[in-house]
C-alpha positions as CSV (number, residue, x, y, z in Angstrom):
1,M,0.0,0.0,0.0
2,R,1.4,3.3,-1.0
3,G,0.4,6.6,0.5
4,F,-1.7,9.1,-1.6
5,G,-0.2,11.9,-3.5
6,D,-1.1,15.5,-2.6
7,L,-4.1,15.9,-5.0
8,E,-5.2,12.3,-4.2
9,S,-5.2,13.1,-0.5
10,E,-7.1,16.4,-1.0
11,I,-9.8,14.5,-3.1
12,M,-10.0,11.6,-0.6
13,D,-10.3,14.0,2.4
14,R,-13.3,15.6,0.7
15,L,-15.0,12.3,-0.1
16,W,-14.4,11.0,3.4
17,A,-15.9,14.1,4.9
18,W,-18.9,14.2,2.6
19,H,-20.0,10.6,3.2
20,R,-22.0,10.5,-0.1
21,L,-21.6,9.8,-3.8
22,V,-20.0,12.9,-5.5
23,T,-19.3,14.0,-9.1
24,V,-16.0,15.2,-10.4
25,R,-17.7,18.6,-10.8
26,E,-18.5,18.8,-7.1
27,V,-15.0,18.0,-6.2
28,L,-13.6,20.4,-8.7
29,D,-15.8,23.2,-7.4
30,D,-14.7,22.7,-3.9
31,L,-11.0,22.5,-4.9
32,Q,-11.3,25.6,-6.9
33,R,-12.1,27.6,-3.8
34,E,-8.5,27.2,-2.8
35,R,-6.7,27.0,-6.2
36,Q,-7.0,26.9,-9.9
37,I,-7.3,23.4,-11.3
38,A,-8.6,21.9,-14.4
39,Y,-11.7,19.6,-14.6
40,T,-9.7,17.1,-16.6
41,T,-7.0,16.9,-13.8
42,V,-9.6,16.1,-11.1
43,M,-11.3,13.6,-13.4
44,T,-8.0,11.8,-14.2
45,V,-6.9,11.6,-10.5
46,M,-10.4,10.3,-9.5
47,D,-10.4,7.8,-12.4
48,N,-6.8,6.7,-11.1
49,L,-8.1,6.3,-7.6
50,H,-10.9,4.1,-9.0
51,R,-8.5,2.0,-11.0
52,K,-6.3,1.6,-7.8
53,G,-9.3,0.3,-6.0
54,W,-9.8,3.4,-3.6
55,L,-13.0,4.6,-5.2
56,R,-16.1,2.9,-6.4
57,R,-18.2,4.7,-9.0
58,E,-21.7,4.4,-10.6
59,R,-23.0,5.9,-13.8
60,D,-25.2,9.0,-13.4
61,G,-26.2,10.0,-17.0
62,R,-23.0,10.7,-18.9
63,A,-20.9,11.2,-15.7
64,Y,-19.9,9.1,-12.8
65,R,-20.6,9.5,-9.0
66,Y,-17.7,8.3,-6.8
67,E,-17.5,7.2,-3.2
68,P,-14.6,5.8,-1.1
69,V,-14.3,2.0,-0.9
70,A,-12.7,2.2,2.6
71,S,-12.9,4.7,5.5
72,R,-10.1,7.1,6.4
73,E,-9.5,4.9,9.5
74,E,-9.2,1.8,7.4
75,Y,-6.7,3.5,5.1
76,S,-4.7,4.8,8.0
77,A,-4.6,1.3,9.6
78,G,-3.3,-0.2,6.3
79,L,-0.5,2.3,6.2
80,M,0.4,1.5,9.8
81,R,0.3,-2.2,9.1
82,E,2.5,-1.8,6.1
83,A,5.0,0.3,8.2
84,L,5.0,-2.4,11.0
85,T,5.5,-5.3,8.5
86,S,8.4,-3.6,6.9
87,S,10.3,-3.7,10.2
88,T,12.4,-6.6,11.3
89,N,11.8,-5.8,14.9
90,H,8.1,-5.2,15.5
91,T,8.5,-4.6,19.2
92,A,11.1,-1.8,18.7
93,T,9.0,-0.3,16.0
94,L,6.0,-0.2,18.2
95,V,8.0,1.3,21.1
96,H,9.3,4.0,19.0
97,F,5.9,4.7,17.6
98,M,4.4,4.9,21.1
99,E,7.2,7.2,22.3
100,H,5.8,9.9,20.0
101,M,2.2,9.5,21.0
102,T,0.3,12.3,22.7
103,P,-1.5,11.5,25.9
104,G,-4.8,11.4,24.0
105,E,-3.4,9.0,21.4
106,S,-2.0,6.7,24.3
107,A,-5.5,6.8,25.9
108,A,-7.1,5.8,22.5
109,L,-4.6,2.9,22.1
110,R,-5.5,1.7,25.6
111,R,-9.1,1.8,24.8
112,A,-8.6,0.0,21.5
113,L,-6.6,-2.7,23.2
114,R,-9.3,-3.2,25.9
115,K,-11.9,-3.4,23.2
116,L,-9.9,-5.9,21.2
117,G,-9.3,-8.0,24.3
118,R,-13.0,-8.1,25.1
119,G,-13.8,-9.2,21.5
120,Q,-11.4,-12.1,21.9
121,G,-13.0,-13.4,25.1
122,R,-10.3,-12.1,27.4
């Protein structure tokens, strides 16, 4: 799993926030509030995200409507999993990761571990 490029990230951020099917035009209009960008550029990036399996689409007349295949959290978890599996020492990698966590992130990790433990009958 590779991280998104800048424009891919901007597009995915919008789709994750909107929680609905969207057209290229809707994404373009929102992006153009911050910068000039061509319709064909947005369309190409969204088509690429579809081909990579990150977006699903359905026909709407002559256009498509797009939505994410996975949530932002699922995407982030995949990146974290890839980073962990690329390490030869998982324990050291996790320790280094946790050393940089904020107190809020540490609390979230503890809650997640408790939830996971309950789900496994512990």
